[in-house]
C-alpha positions as CSV (number, residue, x, y, z in Angstrom):
1,M,143.5,120.2,9.1
2,S,141.5,117.3,7.5
3,P,138.6,115.6,9.4
4,K,139.4,112.3,11.2
5,S,137.2,109.3,11.9
6,K,136.8,108.2,15.6
7,V,136.7,104.7,16.9
8,H,135.5,104.0,20.4
9,S,137.5,101.5,22.5
10,P,135.6,99.5,25.2
11,R,138.5,99.4,27.5
12,S,138.7,103.3,27.9
13,D,136.4,106.2,27.5
14,K,138.9,107.8,25.0
15,F,138.3,107.7,21.3
16,W,141.1,106.6,18.9
17,T,141.3,108.8,15.9
18,A,142.0,107.3,12.5
19,P,143.1,110.0,10.0
20,T,141.5,109.7,6.7
21,E,143.9,112.0,4.7
22,R,147.5,112.8,5.0
23,S,148.4,116.1,6.6
24,G,150.5,117.0,3.6
25,G,147.5,116.8,1.4
26,G,146.5,114.3,-1.2
27,A,144.1,111.4,-1.0
28,L,145.2,107.9,0.4
29,S,145.8,105.1,-1.9
30,G,143.6,102.1,-2.0
31,D,146.0,99.9,-0.2
32,Q,146.5,102.4,2.6
33,K,142.8,102.7,2.9
34,R,142.3,98.9,3.3
35,R,145.2,98.6,5.8
36,R,143.7,101.4,7.9
37,A,140.2,99.7,7.8
38,S,141.6,96.4,8.9
39,L,143.6,98.1,11.7
40,A,140.5,99.8,13.0
41,A,138.4,96.6,12.9
42,A,141.2,94.8,14.8
43,V,141.1,97.4,17.4
44,Q,137.3,97.0,17.8
45,M,137.3,93.2,17.9
46,A,140.3,92.7,20.2
47,P,138.6,93.8,23.5
48,V,135.5,91.7,22.6
49,A,137.5,88.6,22.0
50,A,139.5,89.2,25.3
51,S,136.3,89.6,27.3
52,T,134.8,86.5,25.7
53,N,137.8,84.3,26.7
54,D,137.5,85.7,30.4
55,I,134.1,84.0,30.9
56,R,134.4,80.6,32.4
57,D,132.0,78.0,34.0
58,I,131.5,78.1,37.7
59,K,133.3,75.1,39.3
60,P,131.3,72.8,41.6
61,P,132.0,73.0,45.4
62,V,134.8,70.7,46.6
63,E,133.9,68.5,49.5
64,I,136.5,68.6,52.2
65,P,136.6,65.3,54.2
66,S,135.8,65.7,57.8
67,G,137.8,62.8,58.9
68,W,134.8,61.0,60.6
69,E,133.5,58.9,57.7
70,W,135.7,56.0,58.5
71,L,134.5,55.9,62.1
72,W,130.8,55.8,61.0
73,W,131.6,53.0,58.4
74,T,133.3,50.9,61.0
75,L,130.4,51.4,63.6
76,G,127.9,50.4,60.9
77,V,129.8,47.2,59.9
78,L,130.3,46.3,63.6
79,A,126.5,46.8,64.2
80,V,125.7,44.5,61.3
81,V,128.1,41.8,62.6
82,A,126.6,42.0,66.1
83,L,123.0,41.6,64.7
84,L,124.0,38.6,62.7
85,F,125.7,37.0,65.7
86,A,122.7,37.6,67.9
87,A,120.4,36.0,65.2
88,W,122.7,33.0,65.1
89,R,122.7,32.5,68.8
90,W,119.0,32.9,69.0
91,W,118.5,30.1,66.4
92,Q,120.9,27.9,68.1
93,K,119.1,28.2,71.4
94,R,115.7,27.7,69.7
95,R,117.0,24.5,67.8
96,L,118.2,23.1,71.2
97,Q,114.8,23.7,72.8
98,I,112.9,21.9,70.0
99,P,112.3,18.4,71.3
100,V,113.6,15.7,69.0
101,V,111.0,13.0,68.6
102,P,112.6,9.6,68.6
103,P,111.6,7.1,65.9
104,V,109.1,4.6,66.9
105,P,110.9,1.2,67.2
106,A,110.1,-1.5,64.7
107,H,108.6,-4.0,67.2
108,V,106.3,-1.3,68.7
109,R,104.9,-0.5,65.3
110,A,104.6,-4.1,64.4
111,K,102.5,-4.8,67.6
112,E,100.3,-1.8,66.8
113,M,99.6,-3.1,63.2
114,L,98.9,-6.6,64.6
115,G,96.5,-5.1,67.0
116,K,94.7,-3.2,64.2
117,A,94.6,-6.5,62.1
118,L,92.0,-8.1,64.6
119,V,89.4,-5.8,63.1
120,L,89.6,-7.7,59.9
121,I,89.4,-11.2,61.4
122,A,86.0,-11.8,59.8
123,H,87.6,-11.4,56.4
124,P,90.4,-13.9,56.0
125,K,92.2,-12.7,53.0
126,P,92.6,-9.0,54.1
127,F,93.5,-10.2,57.5
128,C,96.1,-12.7,56.3
129,T,97.5,-10.0,54.0
130,L,97.9,-7.5,56.7
131,V,99.5,-9.9,59.2
132,S,102.0,-11.4,56.9
133,D,103.0,-7.9,55.4
134,T,103.5,-6.6,59.1
135,I,105.8,-9.6,59.9
136,R,107.9,-9.2,56.8
137,T,108.3,-5.5,57.3
138,Y,109.2,-5.9,61.0
139,L,111.9,-8.5,60.1
140,E,113.4,-6.2,57.4
141,E,113.5,-3.2,59.8
142,R,114.6,-5.1,62.8
143,F,117.4,-6.9,61.2
144,D,118.2,-4.6,58.3
145,F,117.1,-7.4,56.0
146,H,115.8,-5.9,52.7
147,A,113.7,-8.2,50.5
148,P,110.5,-6.3,49.7
149,E,110.0,-7.9,46.2
150,R,110.8,-11.5,47.1
151,T,108.1,-14.2,47.1
152,T,107.6,-16.2,50.3
153,E,109.9,-19.0,49.1
154,E,112.7,-16.5,48.1
155,F,112.3,-14.7,51.4
156,L,112.6,-17.7,53.4
157,H,115.5,-19.1,51.3
158,E,117.6,-15.9,51.9
159,L,116.6,-15.8,55.5
160,Q,117.8,-19.4,56.0
161,G,121.3,-18.2,55.0
162,T,121.6,-15.7,57.9
163,D,121.9,-16.1,61.6
164,L,119.1,-13.4,62.3
165,L,116.8,-16.0,63.7
166,S,117.2,-19.3,65.4
167,A,116.4,-22.6,63.7
168,E,113.2,-23.0,65.5
169,Q,112.1,-19.4,64.7
170,K,112.9,-19.8,61.0
171,E,110.8,-23.0,61.0
172,K,107.8,-21.3,62.7
173,L,108.1,-18.2,60.4
174,G,108.0,-20.6,57.3
175,E,104.8,-22.3,58.5
176,F,103.2,-18.9,59.3
177,L,103.9,-17.5,55.9
178,E,102.8,-20.7,54.0
179,R,99.4,-20.7,56.0
180,C,98.9,-17.0,55.1
181,D,99.7,-17.7,51.4
182,L,97.0,-20.5,51.3
183,V,94.4,-17.9,52.3
184,K,95.8,-15.1,50.0
185,F,96.4,-17.1,46.9
186,A,94.7,-20.5,47.2
187,K,91.4,-19.2,48.4
188,Y,91.5,-21.3,51.5
189,E,88.7,-20.2,54.0
190,P,90.1,-20.8,57.5
191,R,88.0,-20.7,60.6
192,E,88.4,-17.9,63.1
193,T,90.3,-20.0,65.5
194,E,93.0,-20.7,62.8
195,L,93.2,-17.0,62.1
196,R,93.6,-16.2,65.8
197,D,96.3,-18.8,65.9
198,L,98.1,-17.1,63.1
199,H,97.8,-13.8,64.9
200,S,99.3,-15.3,68.1
201,S,102.2,-16.8,66.1
202,A,103.0,-13.4,64.6
203,V,102.8,-11.6,68.0
204,R,105.0,-14.3,69.5
205,L,107.6,-14.0,66.9
206,V,107.9,-10.2,67.4
207,E,108.1,-10.7,71.2
208,E,110.9,-13.3,70.8
209,T,113.0,-11.2,68.5
210,E,112.5,-7.6,69.9
211,P,115.5,-5.9,71.5
212,Q,115.7,-6.6,75.1
213,P,116.3,-3.8,77.6
214,E,119.7,-3.6,79.0
215,L,120.0,-4.4,82.7
216,P,122.2,-2.3,84.9
217,A,125.5,-3.8,85.6
218,L,125.7,-5.4,89.1
219,D,128.5,-4.6,91.4
220,S,130.5,-7.7,92.0
221,R,132.5,-6.4,94.8
222,P,131.8,-7.8,98.3
223,P,129.9,-5.4,100.6
224,T,132.0,-3.5,103.2
225,L,130.8,-3.2,106.7
226,D,130.4,0.3,108.2
227,P,132.8,0.5,111.2
228,V,130.4,2.6,113.1
229,S,127.5,0.0,112.7
230,A,130.0,-2.9,113.5
């Protein structure tokens, strides 16, 4: 019997025998030899390719929801809302506790400035400037009468067309401002008595035009006698 070539298969411990010659004798033709060689190579490579295709990547672990996540998220949101509400309430209480300082009334500030003007009574021009500016500012704030850039003549002319002051007060105000302008612009040198008279006129104008306190309403009903005391 002619010798045979053996091919080892990885899938079994047996060997596959490929005959190299025909049993009847005679050598194989070239085409037969090539077919048998191709068959042997296919037998050897088939198990290797199959084993290569069987190798796959390991899949990551799959997280299985426990069912409690929604509860923790809900509790977290409620906690944040509660903190924001507590902070808002604290701020509201703190704002109510902060004392609101009322604005100083115009007549009070005017009297304070007129009191400070007495320090300048030895200097006629600065004194008259401060006194006249104080009166004009007071009238603008007291009666909401805005005329900051007006001259004395323009200021008095616009004031004459209003009913903010009485006729006598308007006349006294005009005299007061004109006397102050004589010192400010005409270089008039008044005596101290004249300056004190100007100061008194300014204070009197503020006192006459300042808002008066409201008196409590009196009960007009006749008094009733207590039957026990009668």
